[in-house]
C-alpha positions in Angstrom: -6.5 12.1 4.1 -5.3 8.6 4.5 -2.5 8.7 7.1 -2.4 7.6 10.7 -5.6 8.2 12.6 -4.8 11.4 14.5 -7.7 13.2 16.1 -7.4 16.9 15.5 -9.2 19.0 18.1 -8.9 22.6 19.2 -8.3 21.3 22.8 -5.2 19.5 21.6 -3.8 22.7 20.0 -1.3 24.9 21.8 -3.0 27.6 23.9 -0.4 30.3 23.4 -2.9 32.9 22.3 -1.5 32.7 18.8 -3.2 30.9 15.9 -2.2 27.3 15.6 -0.5 26.6 12.3 1.5 23.8 10.7 3.9 23.6 7.8 2.9 21.7 4.7 5.7 19.2 5.4 4.5 18.5 8.9 0.9 18.2 7.8 1.9 15.9 5.0 3.7 13.6 7.4 0.7 13.6 9.8 -1.7 12.7 7.0 0.6 10.2 5.2 0.6 12.1 1.9 3.3 13.9 -0.1 4.1 17.6 0.5 3.1 18.2 -3.1 -0.4 16.9 -2.3 -0.7 19.2 0.7 0.5 22.2 -1.4 -2.1 21.3 -4.0 -4.8 21.2 -1.3 -3.7 24.7 -0.2 -3.6 25.9 -3.8 -7.1 24.7 -4.5 -8.6 25.8 -1.2 -9.3 22.2 0.0 -7.7 22.9 3.4 -7.5 26.3 5.2 -4.1 28.0 4.9 -2.7 31.4 6.1 0.4 33.3 5.3 2.8 33.9 8.2 5.9 35.9 7.5 5.9 34.9 3.8 5.2 31.2 4.4 1.9 29.5 3.7 0.9 27.3 6.6 -2.1 25.1 7.4 -4.6 26.9 9.6 -5.1 24.1 12.2 -7.5 26.2 14.3 -10.0 26.7 11.5 -9.5 23.1 10.4 -10.2 21.8 13.9 -13.2 24.1 14.3 -14.7 22.8 11.0 -14.1 19.2 12.0 -15.7 19.7 15.4 -18.7 21.2 13.7 -19.1 18.0 11.7 -17.3 18.8 8.5 -16.3 15.4 7.1 -15.5 16.2 3.4 -12.9 18.7 2.2 -13.4 19.8 -1.4 -11.7 22.1 -3.8 -12.8 25.7 -3.2 -13.9 25.2 0.4 -11.4 27.8 1.6 -10.3 31.1 0.2 -6.5 30.9 0.6 -5.2 34.1 -0.8 
């Protein structure tokens, strides 16, 4: 991810009791890549994604958890995004 340096942490996520998710469009804008790139990342399991009411969204909670545990490389197949 080569966009602006934004620090993702669970503490920065909304605390509504719901899982924190983000659209591919918003995530692409945050990372400085195309929407097609983010969709590819979701397709290949490079980033965690979930389905919410028929839409596929980035699972920010899992992403932040992994980052906080020291994950610093995201590779094809890391996540099982059904």
